[in-house]
Every structure is written in C-alpha cells, then in structure tokens.
PDB file of N, CA, C and O in Angstrom:
ATOM      1  N   MET A   1      93.893 -70.446 -80.800  1.00  0.00           N
ATOM      2  CA  MET A   1      94.003 -71.884 -81.013  1.00  0.00           C
ATOM      3  C   MET A   1      93.567 -72.220 -82.437  1.00  0.00           C
ATOM      4  O   MET A   1      92.533 -71.729 -82.892  1.00  0.00           O
ATOM      5  N   PRO A   2      94.323 -73.036 -83.138  1.00  0.00           N
ATOM      6  CA  PRO A   2      93.923 -73.426 -84.489  1.00  0.00           C
ATOM      7  C   PRO A   2      92.594 -74.184 -84.464  1.00  0.00           C
ATOM      8  O   PRO A   2      92.223 -74.785 -83.455  1.00  0.00           O
ATOM      9  N   LYS A   3      91.894 -74.141 -85.585  1.00  0.00           N
ATOM     10  CA  LYS A   3      90.608 -74.819 -85.676  1.00  0.00           C
ATOM     11  C   LYS A   3      90.775 -76.290 -86.039  1.00  0.00           C
ATOM     12  O   LYS A   3      89.878 -76.888 -86.634  1.00  0.00           O
ATOM     13  N   LEU A   4      91.892 -76.864 -85.691  1.00  0.00           N
ATOM     14  CA  LEU A   4      92.188 -78.248 -86.041  1.00  0.00           C
ATOM     15  C   LEU A   4      92.489 -79.017 -84.770  1.00  0.00           C
ATOM     16  O   LEU A   4      93.444 -78.685 -84.068  1.00  0.00           O
ATOM     17  N   PRO A   5      91.704 -80.030 -84.456  1.00  0.00           N
ATOM     18  CA  PRO A   5      91.987 -80.796 -83.237  1.00  0.00           C
ATOM     19  C   PRO A   5      93.222 -81.663 -83.432  1.00  0.00           C
ATOM     20  O   PRO A   5      93.715 -81.802 -84.552  1.00  0.00           O
ATOM     21  N   GLY A   6      93.723 -82.244 -82.353  1.00  0.00           N
ATOM     22  CA  GLY A   6      94.829 -83.178 -82.474  1.00  0.00           C
ATOM     23  C   GLY A   6      94.431 -84.339 -83.375  1.00  0.00           C
ATOM     24  O   GLY A   6      93.307 -84.832 -83.290  1.00  0.00           O
ATOM     25  N   VAL A   7      95.335 -84.773 -84.227  1.00  0.00           N
ATOM     26  CA  VAL A   7      95.044 -85.813 -85.214  1.00  0.00           C
ATOM     27  C   VAL A   7      96.035 -86.956 -85.037  1.00  0.00           C
ATOM     28  O   VAL A   7      97.218 -86.722 -84.791  1.00  0.00           O
ATOM     29  N   ASN A   8      95.558 -88.180 -85.159  1.00  0.00           N
ATOM     30  CA  ASN A   8      96.433 -89.346 -85.147  1.00  0.00           C
ATOM     31  C   ASN A   8      97.405 -89.227 -86.318  1.00  0.00           C
ATOM     32  O   ASN A   8      96.999 -88.841 -87.414  1.00  0.00           O
ATOM     33  N   HIS A   9      98.678 -89.551 -86.107  1.00  0.00           N
ATOM     34  CA  HIS A   9      99.672 -89.358 -87.166  1.00  0.00           C
ATOM     35  C   HIS A   9      99.386 -90.218 -88.395  1.00  0.00           C
ATOM     36  O   HIS A   9      99.710 -89.806 -89.509  1.00  0.00           O
ATOM     37  N   LEU A  10      98.794 -91.390 -88.229  1.00  0.00           N
ATOM     38  CA  LEU A  10      98.479 -92.233 -89.387  1.00  0.00           C
ATOM     39  C   LEU A  10      97.362 -91.622 -90.231  1.00  0.00           C
ATOM     40  O   LEU A  10      97.400 -91.698 -91.460  1.00  0.00           O
ATOM     41  N   ARG A  11      96.366 -91.015 -89.576  1.00  0.00           N
ATOM     42  CA  ARG A  11      95.299 -90.327 -90.325  1.00  0.00           C
ATOM     43  C   ARG A  11      95.871 -89.131 -91.084  1.00  0.00           C
ATOM     44  O   ARG A  11      95.471 -88.858 -92.216  1.00  0.00           O
ATOM     45  N   ALA A  12      96.810 -88.419 -90.458  1.00  0.00           N
ATOM     46  CA  ALA A  12      97.424 -87.268 -91.115  1.00  0.00           C
ATOM     47  C   ALA A  12      98.211 -87.708 -92.350  1.00  0.00           C
ATOM     48  O   ALA A  12      98.147 -87.057 -93.393  1.00  0.00           O
ATOM     49  N   VAL A  13      98.951 -88.811 -92.233  1.00  0.00           N
ATOM     50  CA  VAL A  13      99.731 -89.312 -93.371  1.00  0.00           C
ATOM     51  C   VAL A  13      98.797 -89.723 -94.504  1.00  0.00           C
ATOM     52  O   VAL A  13      99.067 -89.413 -95.665  1.00  0.00           O
ATOM     53  N   LYS A  14      97.708 -90.411 -94.190  1.00  0.00           N
ATOM     54  CA  LYS A  14      96.759 -90.831 -95.224  1.00  0.00           C
ATOM     55  C   LYS A  14      96.124 -89.617 -95.920  1.00  0.00           C
ATOM     56  O   LYS A  14      95.939 -89.622 -97.137  1.00  0.00           O
ATOM     57  N   ALA A  15      95.797 -88.591 -95.148  1.00  0.00           N
ATOM     58  CA  ALA A  15      95.216 -87.380 -95.733  1.00  0.00           C
ATOM     59  C   ALA A  15      96.220 -86.683 -96.645  1.00  0.00           C
ATOM     60  O   ALA A  15      95.854 -86.200 -97.716  1.00  0.00           O
ATOM     61  N   LEU A  16      97.480 -86.627 -96.228  1.00  0.00           N
ATOM     62  CA  LEU A  16      98.503 -86.009 -97.077  1.00  0.00           C
ATOM     63  C   LEU A  16      98.743 -86.833 -98.335  1.00  0.00           C
ATOM     64  O   LEU A  16      99.014 -86.269 -99.396  1.00  0.00           O
ATOM     65  N   GLU A  17      98.648 -88.157 -98.236  1.00  0.00           N
ATOM     66  CA  GLU A  17      98.779 -88.996 -99.429  1.00  0.00           C
ATOM     67  C   GLU A  17      97.645 -88.728-100.410  1.00  0.00           C
ATOM     68  O   GLU A  17      97.867 -88.731-101.620  1.00  0.00           O
ATOM     69  N   LYS A  18      96.428 -88.497 -99.909  1.00  0.00           N
ATOM     70  CA  LYS A  18      95.301 -88.144-100.781  1.00  0.00           C
ATOM     71  C   LYS A  18      95.562 -86.822-101.494  1.00  0.00           C
ATOM     72  O   LYS A  18      95.088 -86.605-102.609  1.00  0.00           O
ATOM     73  N   ALA A  19      96.323 -85.937-100.839  1.00  0.00           N
ATOM     74  CA  ALA A  19      96.635 -84.626-101.411  1.00  0.00           C
ATOM     75  C   ALA A  19      97.806 -84.688-102.383  1.00  0.00           C
ATOM     76  O   ALA A  19      98.184 -83.662-102.948  1.00  0.00           O
ATOM     77  N   GLY A  20      98.393 -85.873-102.592  1.00  0.00           N
ATOM     78  CA  GLY A  20      99.465 -86.012-103.571  1.00  0.00           C
ATOM     79  C   GLY A  20     100.853 -86.159-102.984  1.00  0.00           C
ATOM     80  O   GLY A  20     101.824 -86.229-103.738  1.00  0.00           O
ATOM     81  N   PHE A  21     100.986 -86.207-101.680  1.00  0.00           N
ATOM     82  CA  PHE A  21     102.291 -86.399-101.055  1.00  0.00           C
ATOM     83  C   PHE A  21     102.625 -87.875-101.018  1.00  0.00           C
ATOM     84  O   PHE A  21     101.728 -88.718-101.018  1.00  0.00           O
ATOM     85  N   HIS A  22     103.911 -88.194-100.986  1.00  0.00           N
ATOM     86  CA  HIS A  22     104.338 -89.582-100.817  1.00  0.00           C
ATOM     87  C   HIS A  22     105.431 -89.639 -99.754  1.00  0.00           C
ATOM     88  O   HIS A  22     106.125 -88.654 -99.500  1.00  0.00           O
ATOM     89  N   ILE A  23     105.567 -90.807 -99.143  1.00  0.00           N
ATOM     90  CA  ILE A  23     106.531 -90.987 -98.061  1.00  0.00           C
ATOM     91  C   ILE A  23     107.924 -91.151 -98.652  1.00  0.00           C
ATOM     92  O   ILE A  23     108.148 -92.007 -99.508  1.00  0.00           O
ATOM     93  N   ASP A  24     108.861 -90.320 -98.188  1.00  0.00           N
ATOM     94  CA  ASP A  24     110.256 -90.430 -98.618  1.00  0.00           C
ATOM     95  C   ASP A  24     111.022 -91.379 -97.712  1.00  0.00           C
ATOM     96  O   ASP A  24     111.729 -92.272 -98.181  1.00  0.00           O
ATOM     97  N   ARG A  25     110.871 -91.174 -96.403  1.00  0.00           N
ATOM     98  CA  ARG A  25     111.543 -92.055 -95.446  1.00  0.00           C
ATOM     99  C   ARG A  25     110.842 -91.953 -94.109  1.00  0.00           C
ATOM    100  O   ARG A  25     110.086 -91.018 -93.850  1.00  0.00           O
ATOM    101  N   GLN A  26     111.114 -92.951 -93.254  1.00  0.00           N
ATOM    102  CA  GLN A  26     110.461 -93.006 -91.953  1.00  0.00           C
ATOM    103  C   GLN A  26     111.476 -93.323 -90.870  1.00  0.00           C
ATOM    104  O   GLN A  26     112.497 -93.963 -91.120  1.00  0.00           O
ATOM    105  N   GLY A  27     111.187 -92.877 -89.697  1.00  0.00           N
ATOM    106  CA  GLY A  27     111.983 -93.147 -88.505  1.00  0.00           C
ATOM    107  C   GLY A  27     111.122 -92.675 -87.343  1.00  0.00           C
ATOM    108  O   GLY A  27     109.972 -93.092 -87.209  1.00  0.00           O
ATOM    109  N   LYS A  28     111.676 -91.808 -86.504  1.00  0.00           N
ATOM    110  CA  LYS A  28     110.858 -91.204 -85.450  1.00  0.00           C
ATOM    111  C   LYS A  28     109.884 -90.197 -86.032  1.00  0.00           C
ATOM    112  O   LYS A  28     108.896 -89.835 -85.393  1.00  0.00           O
ATOM    113  N   HIS A  29     110.165 -89.747 -87.247  1.00  0.00           N
ATOM    114  CA  HIS A  29     109.291 -88.840 -87.979  1.00  0.00           C
ATOM    115  C   HIS A  29     109.060 -89.434 -89.367  1.00  0.00           C
ATOM    116  O   HIS A  29     109.853 -90.245 -89.846  1.00  0.00           O
ATOM    117  N   ILE A  30     107.975 -89.024 -90.000  1.00  0.00           N
ATOM    118  CA  ILE A  30     107.666 -89.467 -91.360  1.00  0.00           C
ATOM    119  C   ILE A  30     107.906 -88.278 -92.279  1.00  0.00           C
ATOM    120  O   ILE A  30     107.262 -87.238 -92.139  1.00  0.00           O
ATOM    121  N   PHE A  31     108.831 -88.432 -93.215  1.00  0.00           N
ATOM    122  CA  PHE A  31     109.190 -87.375 -94.145  1.00  0.00           C
ATOM    123  C   PHE A  31     108.422 -87.605 -95.443  1.00  0.00           C
ATOM    124  O   PHE A  31     108.504 -88.677 -96.042  1.00  0.00           O
ATOM    125  N   MET A  32     107.674 -86.584 -95.873  1.00  0.00           N
ATOM    126  CA  MET A  32     106.853 -86.694 -97.071  1.00  0.00           C
ATOM    127  C   MET A  32     107.143 -85.528 -97.999  1.00  0.00           C
ATOM    128  O   MET A  32     107.540 -84.452 -97.552  1.00  0.00           O
ATOM    129  N   SER A  33     106.942 -85.748 -99.305  1.00  0.00           N
ATOM    130  CA  SER A  33     107.155 -84.670-100.260  1.00  0.00           C
ATOM    131  C   SER A  33     106.160 -84.780-101.409  1.00  0.00           C
ATOM    132  O   SER A  33     105.601 -85.841-101.690  1.00  0.00           O
ATOM    133  N   SER A  34     105.967 -83.648-102.051  1.00  0.00           N
ATOM    134  CA  SER A  34     105.152 -83.543-103.253  1.00  0.00           C
ATOM    135  C   SER A  34     105.760 -82.425-104.074  1.00  0.00           C
ATOM    136  O   SER A  34     105.531 -81.246-103.803  1.00  0.00           O
ATOM    137  N   GLY A  35     106.537 -82.800-105.079  1.00  0.00           N
ATOM    138  CA  GLY A  35     107.247 -81.783-105.857  1.00  0.00           C
ATOM    139  C   GLY A  35     108.269 -81.094-104.980  1.00  0.00           C
ATOM    140  O   GLY A  35     109.143 -81.746-104.410  1.00  0.00           O
ATOM    141  N   SER A  36     108.166 -79.775-104.866  1.00  0.00           N
ATOM    142  CA  SER A  36     109.117 -79.027-104.048  1.00  0.00           C
ATOM    143  C   SER A  36     108.631 -78.850-102.605  1.00  0.00           C
ATOM    144  O   SER A  36     109.370 -78.337-101.765  1.00  0.00           O
ATOM    145  N   LEU A  37     107.396 -79.271-102.311  1.00  0.00           N
ATOM    146  CA  LEU A  37     106.875 -79.158-100.945  1.00  0.00           C
ATOM    147  C   LEU A  37     107.316 -80.348-100.117  1.00  0.00           C
ATOM    148  O   LEU A  37     107.247 -81.490-100.571  1.00  0.00           O
ATOM    149  N   LYS A  38     107.765 -80.080 -98.908  1.00  0.00           N
ATOM    150  CA  LYS A  38     108.190 -81.139 -97.998  1.00  0.00           C
ATOM    151  C   LYS A  38     107.554 -80.910 -96.638  1.00  0.00           C
ATOM    152  O   LYS A  38     107.485 -79.779 -96.157  1.00  0.00           O
ATOM    153  N   VAL A  39     107.088 -81.995 -96.018  1.00  0.00           N
ATOM    154  CA  VAL A  39     106.519 -81.916 -94.677  1.00  0.00           C
ATOM    155  C   VAL A  39     107.078 -83.053 -93.838  1.00  0.00           C
ATOM    156  O   VAL A  39     107.483 -84.092 -94.359  1.00  0.00           O
ATOM    157  N   VAL A  40     107.094 -82.837 -92.532  1.00  0.00           N
ATOM    158  CA  VAL A  40     107.569 -83.839 -91.578  1.00  0.00           C
ATOM    159  C   VAL A  40     106.461 -84.051 -90.555  1.00  0.00           C
ATOM    160  O   VAL A  40     106.018 -83.109 -89.900  1.00  0.00           O
ATOM    161  N   VAL A  41     106.016 -85.311 -90.425  1.00  0.00           N
ATOM    162  CA  VAL A  41     104.950 -85.650 -89.483  1.00  0.00           C
ATOM    163  C   VAL A  41     105.568 -86.457 -88.344  1.00  0.00           C
ATOM    164  O   VAL A  41     106.110 -87.536 -88.585  1.00  0.00           O
ATOM    165  N   PRO A  42     105.497 -85.957 -87.103  1.00  0.00           N
ATOM    166  CA  PRO A  42     106.046 -86.730 -85.983  1.00  0.00           C
ATOM    167  C   PRO A  42     105.146 -87.924 -85.673  1.00  0.00           C
ATOM    168  O   PRO A  42     103.944 -87.890 -85.935  1.00  0.00           O
ATOM    169  N   ARG A  43     105.732 -88.969 -85.117  1.00  0.00           N
ATOM    170  CA  ARG A  43     104.947 -90.154 -84.750  1.00  0.00           C
ATOM    171  C   ARG A  43     104.401 -89.987 -83.333  1.00  0.00           C
ATOM    172  O   ARG A  43     104.731 -90.764 -82.437  1.00  0.00           O
ATOM    173  N   ASN A  44     103.564 -88.970 -83.138  1.00  0.00           N
ATOM    174  CA  ASN A  44     102.901 -88.734 -81.853  1.00  0.00           C
ATOM    175  C   ASN A  44     101.426 -89.048 -82.022  1.00  0.00           C
ATOM    176  O   ASN A  44     100.860 -88.833 -83.094  1.00  0.00           O
ATOM    177  N   ASN A  45     100.810 -89.550 -80.984  1.00  0.00           N
ATOM    178  CA  ASN A  45      99.367 -89.752 -81.008  1.00  0.00           C
ATOM    179  C   ASN A  45      98.757 -89.053 -79.833  1.00  0.00           C
ATOM    180  O   ASN A  45      99.025 -89.441 -78.696  1.00  0.00           O
ATOM    181  N   PRO A  46      97.960 -88.054 -80.040  1.00  0.00           N
ATOM    182  CA  PRO A  46      97.753 -87.371 -81.306  1.00  0.00           C
ATOM    183  C   PRO A  46      98.832 -86.307 -81.543  1.00  0.00           C
ATOM    184  O   PRO A  46      99.504 -85.869 -80.610  1.00  0.00           O
ATOM    185  N   VAL A  47      98.982 -85.904 -82.804  1.00  0.00           N
ATOM    186  CA  VAL A  47      99.843 -84.763 -83.130  1.00  0.00           C
ATOM    187  C   VAL A  47      99.060 -83.544 -82.676  1.00  0.00           C
ATOM    188  O   VAL A  47      97.915 -83.362 -83.088  1.00  0.00           O
ATOM    189  N   ASP A  48      99.659 -82.696 -81.826  1.00  0.00           N
ATOM    190  CA  ASP A  48      98.888 -81.588 -81.243  1.00  0.00           C
ATOM    191  C   ASP A  48      98.453 -80.581 -82.310  1.00  0.00           C
ATOM    192  O   ASP A  48      98.983 -80.557 -83.421  1.00  0.00           O
ATOM    193  N   ALA A  49      97.486 -79.761 -81.945  1.00  0.00           N
ATOM    194  CA  ALA A  49      96.829 -78.869 -82.892  1.00  0.00           C
ATOM    195  C   ALA A  49      97.793 -77.859 -83.513  1.00  0.00           C
ATOM    196  O   ALA A  49      97.706 -77.588 -84.710  1.00  0.00           O
ATOM    197  N   TYR A  50      98.700 -77.304 -82.732  1.00  0.00           N
ATOM    198  CA  TYR A  50      99.629 -76.303 -83.275  1.00  0.00           C
ATOM    199  C   TYR A  50     100.601 -76.930 -84.266  1.00  0.00           C
ATOM    200  O   TYR A  50     100.879 -76.345 -85.313  1.00  0.00           O
ATOM    201  N   THR A  51     101.116 -78.102 -83.951  1.00  0.00           N
ATOM    202  CA  THR A  51     102.035 -78.788 -84.865  1.00  0.00           C
ATOM    203  C   THR A  51     101.303 -79.180 -86.141  1.00  0.00           C
ATOM    204  O   THR A  51     101.838 -79.020 -87.238  1.00  0.00           O
ATOM    205  N   MET A  52     100.084 -79.694 -86.004  1.00  0.00           N
ATOM    206  CA  MET A  52      99.310 -80.112 -87.173  1.00  0.00           C
ATOM    207  C   MET A  52      98.990 -78.917 -88.062  1.00  0.00           C
ATOM    208  O   MET A  52      99.034 -79.033 -89.287  1.00  0.00           O
ATOM    209  N   ALA A  53      98.673 -77.779 -87.469  1.00  0.00           N
ATOM    210  CA  ALA A  53      98.401 -76.567 -88.250  1.00  0.00           C
ATOM    211  C   ALA A  53      99.641 -76.127 -89.026  1.00  0.00           C
ATOM    212  O   ALA A  53      99.527 -75.676 -90.166  1.00  0.00           O
ATOM    213  N   ALA A  54     100.819 -76.253 -88.424  1.00  0.00           N
ATOM    214  CA  ALA A  54     102.064 -75.895 -89.113  1.00  0.00           C
ATOM    215  C   ALA A  54     102.339 -76.859 -90.266  1.00  0.00           C
ATOM    216  O   ALA A  54     102.803 -76.435 -91.325  1.00  0.00           O
ATOM    217  N   ILE A  55     102.060 -78.149 -90.073  1.00  0.00           N
ATOM    218  CA  ILE A  55     102.256 -79.137 -91.136  1.00  0.00           C
ATOM    219  C   ILE A  55     101.330 -78.827 -92.307  1.00  0.00           C
ATOM    220  O   ILE A  55     101.747 -78.871 -93.464  1.00  0.00           O
ATOM    221  N   VAL A  56     100.074 -78.514 -92.002  1.00  0.00           N
ATOM    222  CA  VAL A  56      99.108 -78.185 -93.062  1.00  0.00           C
ATOM    223  C   VAL A  56      99.555 -76.942 -93.814  1.00  0.00           C
ATOM    224  O   VAL A  56      99.460 -76.897 -95.040  1.00  0.00           O
ATOM    225  N   ARG A  57     100.043 -75.930 -93.097  1.00  0.00           N
ATOM    226  CA  ARG A  57     100.534 -74.702 -93.741  1.00  0.00           C
ATOM    227  C   ARG A  57     101.724 -75.010 -94.644  1.00  0.00           C
ATOM    228  O   ARG A  57     101.804 -74.493 -95.758  1.00  0.00           O
ATOM    229  N   ASP A  58     102.662 -75.859 -94.167  1.00  0.00           N
ATOM    230  CA  ASP A  58     103.829 -76.224 -94.968  1.00  0.00           C
ATOM    231  C   ASP A  58     103.429 -77.013 -96.212  1.00  0.00           C
ATOM    232  O   ASP A  58     104.120 -76.968 -97.230  1.00  0.00           O
ATOM    233  N   ALA A  59     102.302 -77.742 -96.127  1.00  0.00           N
ATOM    234  CA  ALA A  59     101.822 -78.528 -97.265  1.00  0.00           C
ATOM    235  C   ALA A  59     101.095 -77.648 -98.288  1.00  0.00           C
ATOM    236  O   ALA A  59     100.708 -78.131 -99.353  1.00  0.00           O
ATOM    237  N   GLY A  60     100.907 -76.371 -97.977  1.00  0.00           N
ATOM    238  CA  GLY A  60     100.271 -75.455 -98.912  1.00  0.00           C
ATOM    239  C   GLY A  60      98.761 -75.586 -98.953  1.00  0.00           C
ATOM    240  O   GLY A  60      98.133 -75.249 -99.957  1.00  0.00           O
ATOM    241  N   MET A  61      98.171 -76.073 -97.865  1.00  0.00           N
ATOM    242  CA  MET A  61      96.722 -76.242 -97.806  1.00  0.00           C
ATOM    243  C   MET A  61      96.146 -75.368 -96.706  1.00  0.00           C
ATOM    244  O   MET A  61      96.861 -74.901 -95.819  1.00  0.00           O
ATOM    245  N   SER A  62      94.834 -75.158 -96.783  1.00  0.00           N
ATOM    246  CA  SER A  62      94.142 -74.510 -95.676  1.00  0.00           C
ATOM    247  C   SER A  62      93.661 -75.604 -94.722  1.00  0.00           C
ATOM    248  O   SER A  62      93.619 -76.781 -95.080  1.00  0.00           O
ATOM    249  N   ILE A  63      93.305 -75.202 -93.519  1.00  0.00           N
ATOM    250  CA  ILE A  63      92.826 -76.177 -92.536  1.00  0.00           C
ATOM    251  C   ILE A  63      91.536 -76.830 -93.026  1.00  0.00           C
ATOM    252  O   ILE A  63      91.320 -78.019 -92.793  1.00  0.00           O
ATOM    253  N   GLU A  64      90.677 -76.065 -93.703  1.00  0.00           N
ATOM    254  CA  GLU A  64      89.426 -76.617 -94.224  1.00  0.00           C
ATOM    255  C   GLU A  64      89.703 -77.669 -95.282  1.00  0.00           C
ATOM    256  O   GLU A  64      89.040 -78.706 -95.304  1.00  0.00           O
ATOM    257  N   GLN A  65      90.678 -77.422 -96.170  1.00  0.00           N
ATOM    258  CA  GLN A  65      91.033 -78.412 -97.195  1.00  0.00           C
ATOM    259  C   GLN A  65      91.551 -79.689 -96.554  1.00  0.00           C
ATOM    260  O   GLN A  65      91.215 -80.789 -96.993  1.00  0.00           O
ATOM    261  N   PHE A  66      92.372 -79.544 -95.515  1.00  0.00           N
ATOM    262  CA  PHE A  66      92.930 -80.720 -94.831  1.00  0.00           C
ATOM    263  C   PHE A  66      91.830 -81.499 -94.120  1.00  0.00           C
ATOM    264  O   PHE A  66      91.810 -82.729 -94.165  1.00  0.00           O
ATOM    265  N   LYS A  67      90.915 -80.787 -93.462  1.00  0.00           N
ATOM    266  CA  LYS A  67      89.816 -81.472 -92.767  1.00  0.00           C
ATOM    267  C   LYS A  67      88.972 -82.277 -93.741  1.00  0.00           C
ATOM    268  O   LYS A  67      88.486 -83.355 -93.400  1.00  0.00           O
ATOM    269  N   ALA A  68      88.793 -81.760 -94.957  1.00  0.00           N
ATOM    270  CA  ALA A  68      87.998 -82.487 -95.961  1.00  0.00           C
ATOM    271  C   ALA A  68      88.690 -83.792 -96.360  1.00  0.00           C
ATOM    272  O   ALA A  68      88.015 -84.751 -96.736  1.00  0.00           O
ATOM    273  N   LEU A  69      90.013 -83.846 -96.287  1.00  0.00           N
ATOM    274  CA  LEU A  69      90.756 -85.060 -96.654  1.00  0.00           C
ATOM    275  C   LEU A  69      90.767 -86.095 -95.534  1.00  0.00           C
ATOM    276  O   LEU A  69      91.008 -87.277 -95.782  1.00  0.00           O
ATOM    277  N   LEU A  70      90.502 -85.651 -94.286  1.00  0.00           N
ATOM    278  CA  LEU A  70      90.468 -86.598 -93.172  1.00  0.00           C
ATOM    279  C   LEU A  70      89.261 -87.436 -93.330  1.00  0.00           C
ATOM    280  O   LEU A  70      89.009 -88.317 -92.508  1.00  0.00           O
TER     281      LEU A  70
END
C-alpha cells in the first residue's frame, strides 16, 4: 500500500499548483500540466491512495515531496 492516504481532489490540485502545475481544462477530470509533464486528477472525494500515488509519480515527485505540499 502506498504511504499516501486518500486525498480530496481539491487539496491535490492546490498542492500540484504549488509545485508549478496549472490547470489546462476541467470536466469530470482536471487536466494539469507543467512544461512537458501532464497529470490528470479525477474529481473523486477522496482520490484513492493508489491513484494518488500514480498521479504523484507522473508529476515527477516523491510521495514525501507531495505530502510536504499538502
């Protein structure tokens, strides 16, 4: 199990914005990018731990770095 608990999607978006990502578009999912990195955050509350860990990995961060931004 990843060391990351389920996170509210709005908290995840705010943390990614602190890391330099910006929102490209929104719908059932929130599409964000930073340079060539792209991540998709589903609008689930909470986003489960496995999905959140994959989003953090796609963002090029470690789980500890992401937790510090929350």
